C-alpha positions in Angstrom: 138.2 -70.2 130.1 141.7 -69.6 132.6 142.4 -71.9 135.4 140.8 -69.0 136.9 137.5 -70.2 136.0 137.8 -74.1 136.0 139.3 -73.1 139.8 135.4 -71.5 140.3 133.5 -74.4 138.1 135.3 -77.2 140.5 134.2 -75.2 143.9 130.3 -74.5 141.7 130.2 -77.9 141.1 131.7 -79.7 144.5 131.0 -77.7 147.3 128.5 -75.5 145.7 129.5 -73.2 145.3 130.9 -72.5 149.1 134.8 -71.2 149.1 134.6 -71.8 152.8 133.4 -75.7 152.5 136.2 -76.1 148.7 139.3 -74.5 151.2 138.1 -76.6 153.7 138.5 -79.5 152.2 141.4 -78.8 150.6 143.5 -77.7 153.2 144.5 -74.1 151.7 143.0 -70.8 153.1 140.2 -68.5 152.6 141.6 -66.0 151.3 144.1 -67.7 149.1 141.0 -69.4 146.9 139.3 -65.9 147.4 142.3 -64.0 145.4 141.9 -66.8 142.9 138.5 -66.3 141.7 137.8 -63.5 143.6 138.7 -59.9 141.7 142.8 -60.0 142.6 142.8 -63.3 140.1 145.9 -64.4 141.6 147.4 -67.4 140.0 147.2 -70.5 141.6 150.4 -72.0 143.2 151.8 -75.3 142.6 151.3 -76.7 146.0 147.6 -74.9 145.7 147.0 -77.2 142.2 148.8 -80.3 144.1 146.3 -80.1 147.0 143.2 -79.3 145.7 143.5 -82.7 143.4 145.4 -84.0 146.0 141.2 -83.4 148.3 139.8 -84.5 144.5 141.5 -87.6 143.0 138.6 -87.6 140.5 139.1 -83.8 139.0 140.9 -84.8 135.4 144.1 -82.8 136.3 144.0 -82.0 132.0 141.6 -80.3 132.3 141.8 -77.9 135.0 146.0 -76.7 133.5 144.3 -77.1 129.7 140.9 -77.2 130.3 140.9 -79.9 127.5 138.5 -82.4 128.2 136.3 -83.2 131.1 136.2 -82.1 134.9 135.5 -84.9 136.0 137.0 -88.2 135.4 134.7 -90.3 138.0 133.2 -93.4 135.8 130.8 -95.5 136.7 131.0 -99.3 136.0 130.8 -99.2 132.7 134.2 -97.7 132.4 133.0 -94.7 130.6 133.4 -91.6 132.3 130.6 -89.1 133.0 129.3 -86.4 130.9 129.9 -83.0 132.8 127.1 -82.1 134.0 124.3 -79.4 132.0 124.9 -76.9 135.0 128.8 -77.3 134.3 128.5 -76.5 130.6 125.9 -73.7 131.0 127.5 -72.1 133.4 131.0 -72.6 131.5 129.3 -70.5 129.1 127.9 -67.4 130.5 130.9 -67.5 131.9 132.5 -66.6 128.5 129.7 -65.0 126.6 130.6 -62.0 130.2 134.7 -62.6 129.6 134.0 -62.0 125.4 131.3 -59.4 125.5 132.1 -55.7 124.1 128.9 -54.5 124.7 127.9 -55.5 128.1 128.9 -52.6 130.5 127.7 -50.7 128.4 124.5 -52.0 128.2 124.3 -51.9 131.3 124.4 -48.1 131.9 121.9 -48.2 129.1 119.4 -50.6 131.5 120.4 -48.0 134.4 120.1 -44.7 132.8 116.2 -46.4 130.6 114.8 -46.8 133.3 116.3 -43.7 135.1 117.9 -44.8 138.1 120.7 -43.9 139.2 124.0 -45.8 140.8 123.2 -46.4 143.8 119.5 -46.9 142.9 120.2 -49.5 141.1 123.0 -51.3 143.4 120.3 -51.3 146.0 117.9 -53.3 143.3 120.2 -56.0 143.0 122.1 -55.2 145.9 125.4 -54.9 145.7 127.1 -51.2 146.6 126.9 -47.7 143.9 130.9 -48.2 143.4 130.0 -52.1 142.3 128.0 -50.9 139.4 130.2 -47.5 138.7 133.0 -50.3 137.8 130.6 -52.8 136.2 130.0 -48.9 133.9 133.7 -49.1 133.8 135.1 -51.5 132.5 135.1 -54.3 135.0 132.5 -57.8 134.3 130.1 -58.1 136.8 129.5 -61.7 138.5 127.7 -64.2 137.2 124.9 -64.3 140.7 124.5 -60.4 139.9 123.2 -61.2 135.9 121.2 -63.1 137.3 120.0 -61.4 138.9 119.5 -58.4 136.7 117.7 -60.9 133.7 115.6 -62.7 136.2 114.7 -59.1 137.4 113.9 -57.7 134.5 112.5 -60.6 132.5 115.4 -60.5 129.4 118.6 -62.6 128.1 122.6 -62.8 129.1 121.8 -63.4 125.2 120.4 -59.4 125.2 122.9 -58.0 127.4 126.5 -59.2 125.6 125.7 -60.1 122.3 124.5 -57.1 121.0 124.1 -53.7 121.8 120.6 -52.2 123.6 120.7 -49.2 121.5 120.0 -51.2 118.9 117.5 -53.6 119.9 114.5 -51.7 121.7 112.2 -54.4 121.5 114.8 -55.7 124.7 114.5 -52.2 126.4 110.5 -52.9 126.0 111.0 -55.6 127.8 112.8 -53.7 130.6 109.7 -50.8 130.2 107.1 -53.4 130.6 108.7 -54.6 133.5 109.4 -51.2 135.2 106.3 -50.3 134.4 105.0 -53.4 136.7 106.3 -51.6 139.4 108.1 -54.0 142.4 109.2 -55.0 145.4 112.3 -53.5 144.9 112.7 -49.7 145.4 114.9 -47.5 143.3 
């Protein structure tokens, strides 16, 4: 997991996913934050990291810099460090699955073709543009909210998308067909 991913986790954890709130709390420009956690993936500068640590002194610097340990070092009265919230652990695991998947981008195209949708109509279902769908199918990794919407919509798991080739697993495509046959409030 990159430092950019870890900063994204901190934004989710400390600012409920709102980059503007995190930017204001750290006195960092929102465009700088977006450049770090967005598609550009800019490396954070030393001054940016210092501002984050100064604004949130309970961040474990070792975790932020190296990915070792836990995101936060808050202690209770017993002096024990709180464990990582389960939601952060799930989020981290999901990011890892997305980043390391050999099948995700091809599986998105398989699903889209399976339901006979164009890139534009498929994108409309999930509130993203045709260009976004095209970039996912070319190999850019989609954002987790998009994938969460997709898995919920078709009643499949992130593992179904990331761990194997859907052409080899017709049971997953059967689930998608069943969902498509039910109809939906979202229009293709």
